[in-house]
Structures are given as structure tokens and as C-alpha cells.
N, C-alpha and C positions, 0 to 999 in steps of 0.2 A: 304485912300491912304496907300499903302503898303510901308511905309519907316522905320519901326521899325524892331529890331532884338530881337527875343525872345530867352533869355538865361535861359537854366535850370541849376541853380546853386546849392548853399549850400556847396560849396568847396572853398578852398583857391584860386585855379587857376581860378575858376569861378567869384570870387570877383575881382581879379586882371583883369581879361579880361573886366568885366563890367566897372571897373574904366577907363580902356583904351578907351572903347567906349565913356565914358563920356568926357574924354579929348579931344577926336577927334570930338565931337559934333554928334555923331550918336545916334539917338533916340533908346531906348531899354527898355524892361521889363525883370526883373529877376523873375523867378519862383523857389520857395522853397517849400520843403514838410512839414516843421514843424514851429510851433511858435518860437521855439528856433532859427531855421535857419533865421526867419525874423528878430529877435533881433540882431543877429550877423551882418546881412546885413545892418540894419539901423545904427548900431554902426560904420560901415565902411563907412557910407555916402550915401548909396543907398536909393533912394526915390521911384523909380517905382517898386513895388513888387506885385507878386501874391503868395498867401499862401494856401497850401493844396495839398495833393497827387492827381494825375490825371491819369486815365487810358488812353488808345489810343483813346477811343471815346471822352472823355472830351477834349483831346488835339486837336483832329481833329475839334471838334466844335469851339475851340478858334482859330485855324488857318483860319476858314471860316469867321472870323470877318472882314477881309479885312485889318487889321492893319499891319500884319507882312510880311516881305520880305524874312526872312530866320531863320532857327532854329539852335542855337549853343548848343550842349549837352556838358556841363561841369560838369555833375554829377560824383560821385565818380567811380573810375575804378571797384569796387566791386558791385556797384548798377546796375548789369546786367539786371534785370527785368525792371527797370526804363528806361534804354537805349533802350531796345527792345520796350517798349510802345511808347517812343517818336519817334524812327525811323519808326515803323509801321504806326503811325499817319502821319508822313511826307510823306511815300510812298503812302498812301491812298489819300492824298490831293495834291499829286505831288508837294511837297515843298522841297526846298534845306535843306538837313540835313548835318550839319558840326560837327564832333566830336572833341573836344579839348582833346587831350591826355596829360596825366600827365607825367612828367619826372620820370623815375624810374631807376636812375643809381644805379650800384651795390654799396653796403656799403663796407666800409674799415674794417669791423669787421673781426675777426678771423673766417675763413670759417668752421674750424672744430668744431666750437661752434654753428652752425646753421644747422637746419634741415628744408628742404623745403616740403610742402605738397600741395596738389591740392585744397582742399576745407575744410569747417569746419568739416565735418564728419571725414575725415582722420585726422584733427587736433585733435579731441576729442579722437580718438584711440591713438594717439601719446602721448597726455597728460596723458592718463590713465596709461601708461607704466611707466611714470616718477614718481619718489619719491619727497616728499617735497611740499612746497607750490607753488602755480600757480598763476601767475599775467597775467590777460587778458588785453591786450591793443588793442582789436578789436572793441570796442564800444558795444552797446547794441542790435544790430539788430539781431545777431545769438546766442545770450546768451543761450537760452533755448535749442537749438540744441547741443551746446557744453557741457553744464553742464548735459544733459541727457546721455552723453556717459562717465561721470566720477562718478565712484562709491562713492567716498567720497568728496562731495562738500564743506565740512567744510574747505578744504585746498585751496579753490578757492577765489581769490580776483579779482575785476574788476575795471578798471578806466574808467569812462563815462563822458559824457558832463553833466553839471549840470542843467538838466531839469526834470520835472515830469514825462514825457513819458519814458525816459531812466530809472529812478528809478523804475518805475512800471514794466519794462521788467526784471529788476534785481529781483524784488520780485517774478515774474511769474517763473523765473529760479531758484528759492529757495535760493537766496542769501539775506543776511540780515546785518544790523549793519555795523561793521567796515569792512566786506567784500566789501562794496560799497564805492568807492572813486570818488567822483564827483567833477571834476576840469576842467577848460578851459585851453586849450593849447595856444600857442606852448610850449613844454617842452624841456629844454636843456638836455645835457648828465647828468650834476650834478643833476637835479631835478629827472630824471629817476632812477639814482643811488640811490638817498635818498629813494625813494619809494621802490625799490627793496630790500634794506637793511632793511627798516622799517618793512616790512612784511616777511622778511626773505625768499624771493622767490628763489627757485631753478631753475625755469624755467619760461620763458614768452612766450606768444603767441601774435603775431603781424601779420599785413599784409604788403606786399611788396608795401607800400604806396608812396614811393619816398620822395623827398625833402619837398613837402607840408605836408605829414603825419608825418615828423620826423622820418623816417624809420631808417636813419644811426644813429641818436641820441640814439634810443631805443637799436640797435644792439651794439653800443659801450658801453652803459651803462651795458648791460647784460654781455658783455665780461669782463669789468672791475670789475664786482661783481662775476665773475666765475659762472654765472647763464647760463643755456642753452637757446636758442632761437628757437622756432618753428615758421616758417613763411608761411603763406598762399600766394601762388604765385598770382601775379596780373594776372587775366584772360585775359587781353588785351596784355600782353607783349609776343611777339612772335607770336601773332594771325594774320596771314596775311590776315584774312577775314576783319579785322578792317581797315577802311580807316580813321584814325586819322591824325589830323593836328596840327602843332604848332600855337600859337597864331597869329604870323606874317603872316602865309599863310592863316589862316582864315580871317584875316582883308583885305588881298589882294582880296580874293573871294568876300567879303562883299561890297568893294567899286566897284568892277565889277558889282555885282548884283544891286546896287543902281545907277550905271551909273555915279559915281562921281570920280574925281581925288583924290588920297590919299593926306590928308592934311599934310603940313610940321609940324613935331613935334620935340621936343627936342630929341637929340641923346639918345636912350635907349639900345644901343648895345655897348659892349666893348670886346676887344680880350685881353687875357692874353696868352703870349707864352714864352716857354722856348728857349733861344738862343743857348744852348748847350755849351760845354766847347770850349775855344779857339776861333778860328776865323770862317769865313763863310764856311770853309770845312765841318763843323759840323752842319750847318743849316739843318733842314728838309725842304723838298719841300713845306710843308704846312706853315711852318714859313716864308720862302722866299716869298711866294704868299702874306701872310698877311702883311709883311713889305713893299712890293710894293704897296699894296692897302691902307695902313694906311695914314691918313692926319695929325696925330700928334703922336709922340713916347715918351712914359715915360719910365724911368728906372734909376737905379743907375748910377752915373757918370762914373764909371769904366766899366760898361757894355756898355753905349752908345759910349764910346770910341772905343770899339772893333767892333762896327758896322759901316761899310763903306758905302758911296754913298747915305746917307739919305739927301733928299733935302726938307723934310717936317720939321716943328717946332719940337724941342726936348725939353724936360723938365727933368732935372736930379732928379726926384721924383719917388719913389717906394711905398711910403705909400698910402694906399687906401683912407684915409680921405683927404689928400691933393689933389689927383687927382680928387676925386669926387667933391670937392668944386670948382676946376678949371673948370670942365666940366658944372657945373651948371651956372657958370659966362659967359662961352664962348660956347654957343650952336651952333656956326657955325661949330664945329668939329663933324662929322658923322661917322667916322671910326677910333677911338682912339685904340692904341696898347700899352700894358704895357709889357715890357720885363724883364725877370729874368734870371739869369745865370742857366746853366745846364737844368735840367728837373723840371718843376713846381711842379710835385708830390713829389719831395724831397726838396720843398722850403717853409718854414713856411710863408715868406713874401707873396707869391703868394696866399697860403691858406687864409690869413687874408684879403687881398685885395678883393679877390673874394667874400668872405662872406659879405663884406661892400657894394659892388656893387649889389650883388643879393638882399641884404635886402632893397636897394633903389629901387628895381624894374628892374634893368638892366638885359638884357639877356647877360650872360657871355659865350663867346667861349674860350675854353681852348685848347691850342696847346701843347702837351707834346714835350719835347726836348730830345736830347741825353745827358744823365746824365754823369757827370765826373766819377760816380761809375762804370758805364758800360764800359766806355773807360779805366778807370784804371784796371778793372778785365780782360779786353781784353789784356791789355799791359803786364800784369804779369801772364796771363794764369790761372786765377782763375774762377771756376765755381760759378756763383752768387747763384745757389741754395744750395750751401754748405756754404754760407757766411751770417753772421749776419751783416747788414747794420745799423750803428748808426751815430748820429750826435750831436756835442756840439757846432753847429754854432748858436748862439743866444739863446742857451738853456742849462739847466743843465743837464749833462748826466754822469752816473756812469760807466765810461770807464772800470775801473778794474773789476767791477761786471760782465760786458758783457764778457770781456776776460776770467774771471774765469769759465764761464758756456759754452763758445763757443770756439771751436778749432780755428775757422777762423772768424776774424772780420774786416770789412772795416770801418774806421772813417772818416766822413767828419769834419776835424778839423776847429774850429773857426778861428785859425791863425797859422802861423809857429811856433810862441812861445808856443802856446798851445800844438802843436804836439810834440815839444821838451819836454815840462813838462811831458806829457803823457808817452812818451818813457823812461824817467828817472824813472818812477814809475812802470815799468813793471817787471815781474819776469824775472830772468836771462835766463831761458830756452826759452823765446820767440823769434820768428824770426820776424823781422820788415822790411817793405818796404815802403819807403816814395815816393810819387808821387807829384812832385811840377810842377805847371803852366801847367798842362795837356792841350794838344790841341794848344799850343803855341810854337814859336820858343825857349823859354826858358825852354820847358819841360825836366824833368830829373827824371829818376827812379833810386833809390839808396837803396840797400838791406843790412841789418845789423843783427847782433844778437841784444839783448836788450841793449848791451853796445857797446862803441867804434865808434859810429856813428860820422860823421863830421857835426857839427852844420852849417857849410857854405852850405851843400847840402840841408838844410831845409829852403826854403825861399818862400815867396809869398803864393799863394793859395796851400794848401797842403792836400793830402789824406794819410791815413795810412792803410797798410794792416798788421794785427797782427795775427800770427799763434802761439798758445799756445797748444803744444803736450800733456801737462798735464790735459787740460780741461776735456777730456773724463774720467780721473780717478776720478774726483770730484763727491762726492756724490750728488744725486738728491735732498735729503732732508738733510740739513746741519748737524743736530744731532751731535752737538760737544760733546765730552766726557769732563768730569770735568778736566782731565789731560791736556787737550789741552789749557785750559784758564789760564792765568797768574793770580793767586789768591792773593798772599800776606797774610795779616792778615784781609782782609775785607770779611765779610760774603757774600756767594754766594748762588743764587737759584741752587739747586742740578739738576742734569741731568734728573732724572725722573720727578721732579715737572716741570722742564723747559719744557720738551716735552709736557706734558699735557697743560701747560699755553699758549705756542705758538699755540698749536692746538686750544684752545678755542678762541684765538684772531681772528682766521679766517682771516688772512691778505689776501689782494687781490692786483693786480698790481696797482702801484701808490699809495699804502696806505702811509699815514704819521703816524707814530707811536711815541707816547711819552712814554719813558721808565723813569717813576718817581721813584727816588731812586734806580738808576741803579747799584749801587755797583761797582762789577768788570766788569759789562756789559755783563754778560752771555746772558740775554734775548736780549739785543740790538744786539749782535754778530749773534745769530741765525736769528733774524728777518732780519738784513741787508744782511745776507747770502742767505736768501730765494729767493729773486729776485732783480736784478739791479734797478728796478723801485720803490722799497720800500725805503722811506726815514725815517730814524729813528733819534730822538733827545734824547739823554741820558742826563737826568737831575740829577745831584748829588751835594751835599753840602760838603761832607767829602773829605779833601785834600788827604788823602791816596788812597781813592777810585777813585779820579779825576786822580791821577798819573797812577793808574792801567788801567783806561779806555783809556788813551791815548796809553799806551803800547799795550793793546789788540787790539785797532783799528789798530795800525801800524803793528802789527803782522799779521793780516789777510788782511791788504791792503783795508780797507772799506772807499771808497770815500762817501758812502751814509749814513754814521754814524757821526752826529754832536754832540759834548760834549758841554753841557750847565751847567756852574758852578753856583750854587745858590740853594736857597730854594723854592720849589713850594708852592703856585701858582705864587708868584712874578717872579720867573725865567722864567715863561712861556710867559710873556709880550713880544710881538714883534715876536713871532714864528708863523708860518702858522697855520691854524686851523687843529687839528688832525682827522683823521678817526677812529684810534684806540689808546687806552691808557692802558698801563700796570702799576700797582701801586704795587711796591714791598715794599716801605716805604713812609709814608705820613707826618711824624713828627707831627702827630695830626691834620693835614689840610685836611683830606680826603674829607669832604663836599665842602670845598672851592676849592680844586683841580678839583673836578668833575664839579662844576658850572662854573669854569674858562674855562674848556675844551668844554662845551656845549653852552656857550654864543654865540649867533649869528652864531650858527653852526647847520649842520644837524644831524641826528642821529650819535652817536659815540659809538663804541663797547669798553667795559671796561672788563679788568681782573684784579682781585685784589688777592693777596696772603696774607693769615692770618695765623699766627702761634699759637697764644693765643686765648683762648675763649673770652677774653674781647674784642680783636680786631675784631673777628668774629661778636660779638654781636653789636658793634658800626657800623661796616661795613653794617650789614643788616638793622640796624636802619636808617642809611643814605639812603640806597637804597629804602627802603619802603617809607620814607618821601618824596622822589623826584619822586615816581611813575614810577621807572624804569621797562622797559619791557623785557620779556624773560630771567628772572633770572635764572641761574643755579649755584648749590652749589655742589662741589665734595670734599669729604674728602680723601686724598691721604696718605696711609701709605706704605712705601716701605722699603725693607731690602735688603742690599748687603751681599754676603757670602764671608768670607775671609778664607784662609787656616789656620788651627791651627793643626800643626802636619799633621796626616793623614786625618784629618776631615775638613769639611767646616762649620764654624759657622756663624749664622746670626748676622749681625751688623746693627740693626735697627735705621732708621732715624725718626726724630720727625714728627709726622703727621702734614700735611698742609692742610689748607681749601683753595680751588681754586674757586673763585667766578667769574662768568661772567654775564654781563648784558648789556643792551643798554639803552642809556639816551639821 
């Protein structure tokens, strides 16, 4: 009796589809190519399995057994040969072939950091051009072809699934030992970042594998680590010859083939929509249609109050966990809608809720809305391509840092009070425009310099446009001179040593830096000025130095520099885990400081400055005992020349040892 569905799987979407068949009571068998695939399927609860690679003839023999009604091809998008064999067998035996397509939405990563190629041959050529270590995140299938195109494979590292066959392919490709990283996913952005930093990769290779393959997480990690990404395009994307279907469409076809009515199942679809700013004038047509079709609406109370004419139940919740729990208990709702203000792409709440629903197996439909940013820019005549858009709504944001680096900034302020506080801290030369309650009858646009604004003009939901004409004059690399820093009688890391030390730290976006023994804060200042996303904690015990730290922070207006008074490592307690640590003075606690920084933490980049041979010896002893990686030691001797009459005489500075390592 032909009542079973044959699923060719071995992928995340294949496992999810087979699980859906199980819940709907549809008999099925899953075919996987390897023993490892069998293990993963069994761990996910799959009982009906076929194991081993099959060509078109073997598949055709299987189809002639009389068990199967249709074939679902849920193999990997890059397994082109496997799909060809499956499709050919189905055509030969006149069987229904259904291709399950993987979602491959574009990543949010910096497009300038990514190079797309068509295949592994082109990828190998591109990698050969790049300097530095290479991290392959494409699995073991094409390893030999990739490494054969790279002249120096000692700089190649690969992450593979932990099975013997994959490791053997690594050996065939000439990779050995620590070049092989065998791990089972999925991998978060933080996990990918830790691996990139651990091997000091300057470039990664991945496939355009969509959500199921962790594509976005890989690109975001590379971007955060300032590593380039080379991406092999999904061969199915944009291929009009492929008749791929989503899971829901395939299920409808299967019910038709089996001659059955679709079984009622719990709601597994949810819509998240942006309501836009203001009232219904700013609804998109897509949102209006979703609102009319919804059988229950969730959202913050203030948002629901703006939506008129809803006759279905409403719940003033916007947290994904709460909504999910409710839908599990109330399975009568089939068309839930969650609404957020403005555009969901600028809403962290929508992003978090979407991730929660998708992890639970929901199909999430996302409807973008008109953002208050777009409306504000239109009202004031600003071109968005010239503006940096930032938000401190429910998050920490170094507004002053962005204003210092960008001539034009739009800020989504957390509150009117926060907008006023921000305005008070801006440089006097800034031009400021407040937009309040945009899209409503209470809308008001108010323009000022950085001073003299009326607090009565800033109420309710507020956006700020900040124009800083001095931003274009600021140096791309901070490079402070010693004369710019308030010094007093406290020792300071000199300009030349500072330049090398900051260079060796290798700060990246969103770095967390501990400056231990900060002194005047010269290292802290340059690090904080590097990028608005860098967060600096200046740890210092000396009272005079602490006073100077506050003065210097205020002089440069650094919101991303926090002063911590005390002795390390005790003073580090309660701080977030660092990604980078500079140690200018340790008070004899070097080993304890390092151990405190790396405890329950990923790889940390350290830079230590030593003036005496005794300190150098102790530092190297500690580093050696801890098994630190990639240790570099530079002795820096510099001399400045000063005028003496008609001549310039050298004024030598004490030599300094700059030590950089990872632990």
C-alpha cells in the first residue's frame, strides 16, 4: 500500500519536516547518507530510517517496492548531485518529487565585509589572494578541492562535524592536529567569534546556508572580529528552474496525494507586524490585511490603544515568552498577530520575540512598517543615506561617540527625559531637532542649537536629529598627543608606547576593555575614542590618578568609559567579562588579574607594559605557566628631539617591553 512518504534528509529542515509528519500521523521513512546523520536523526526522535548513499538506480528500486506515495527532497541546497539523482529516479518511476527549499534570507552583516563566489573553485582562488589564517566553515565535502587551490595550507583551519569520515577527509586534504576543529552545532555569534579569535582568522569561508545553517551568525561574528567573509552562493537561490516549495505547501500536496483531509493541528503560524508611527494613516496595506485576518492581537498597551476597530480578543503583552505560553494553552487561535510600534526591523522586542517563536517551530511572518525614523527624516528633509541611525531604547548606547564620528545622527530616544539629558551633553556647535509624538495630533518638530531649547517641547515619544559640523574634522584614528591629556603628577603611558600598545590590543566593534592600573587614562581614552561600540573600564587605586581619570573622561566626553576605583583583581568583581585587557600596573597581582579575567570566559587578548627587567621576567614566567597562545614581545626605544639653540638634540625615553598574548 502506497501510504508512506520518503524523505531524503540529513538537514535541520528535513528533521523538522519529518517531525511535522509524525505529529500529523503520516507514515514516513527518512533516508540519510551517513552513520553520523543516523545518530543525529535518532537523537531527534526519528525511528524510521534508511542509512547509506544511493544513486538513481538504487532509489528507483526503492520506489518500486510499493510502499511510497511521494518523495520529499530535503537534502542540503549544495548537495546538487544528490538532488539530481533523487529527481531522476522519480522521473524514471513517474513519482511525485517535492523539493523542500531552505530559507536563505539575506544577512544583516556589513555587506562591505563579504565577497560572494559561485563555487568552491572560485572560493579557493579568492582565499589564495588573502593574507592570514583561514577558517573554513563549509564542512568536509569539498575540502580537498579547496586546499588544493591554496599554496600554504598551514594557515588553513576547518570546523567539521565530529565523525570519523569527516576527519578522514581532513587528512586527505592535508590538514592535521589543531587545524581540525570537530564540533556539533548550532553555533551562536559568540561561539563563532571565540573560534575566529582563537585561531586569529583574517578570513572565513562559508556557504549561503540560511537560518538552518547559521549563516547570519557566521557573518555577524566575522564582522565583529574584523575578519573578511567569502560566501559560496546558494545554487538554488534565484534558479527559476527549481520548483521548490515551503513545508506548508508540500503538506497540502501530500494530503491531496493520500486523499485525506488535513488534520487539525495546533497553531504553528504567527504574524509579527510593525504598526508604524501614529495612527492608521501610517498602516501599510499588508499590515491592514493582517489586522483584519487576525483572531487575536498582542501588543503593548500603548500600541493597542492606537489601533481602532478591533473586535477580536486583545492581550497587552509583547514579550515572546508570555505570548508563546498563552498560545500553547489556547490552541483555538489560528491567526495570532503581535504588533510593535514603527518598523519591526528597528525594534529589539520584535527581534527577541521572533527568535523565541522560531525556536519553538513556528512559521513567523514578518511585516515591516513605516518607521518613525523615516517619517522624521521626511519631515526635516534629511537624506537617510547620509545619517547614522542609533537607539538607546532599552539598550546602552554611546550617543556622544556616534555624534563625534558622524556629522548627522538620528537617535531613537528611550524617553523624553533621556533626550533632554543627551542634548545637555552635546558640544555647543551641534544643531538639534526634536521630533515628538510623530504621526499623531500632538506631533511637533522643534529646532535648536545645542543650548536654549524649551523642555516643554520635549515630551512623549521623542526622536532627535543631531548635526555636528565638527565631526568631519575629527581624526579617523584617535592618536592623542601627550599634550592633549591632563596629566598632573601621575605617570602616563607615552604617546609612542601607547600607539603600539593599542595596536597590539586589536580592538574590535563591541570590545570590552579592562585598563588595569589606568593612571591618567591615556590608554582608556584612545580605546574609547576608537569606536562608539567599545566599552572601557578604567581600574585605578591611586586617588590622584582617579581624579585625573574623571577630568580626562569629561574633557573628551566619553560615555563609553567607566571608572572603577579599587585594586585588581578584587575591583573586577561584578564587571562584564572582558574581551581585551591592558595591564599598565598590577601591584604584584599579575597572575591573579589574568586568571580573574579569563575565568568562565572565552579567549581574551592581553597587552602588558613592562619597564624593568624584573617585571618582564615575572610576566613571561606567568604567561609561560598559563600556556598562553600567540605571545609577542616588542622592546620599544624611542627618542624625541628638542631644540637646543640651533640644534635638535635627542631626548631618549626609557625602553619599554610591550607583551601581547591570548589566554
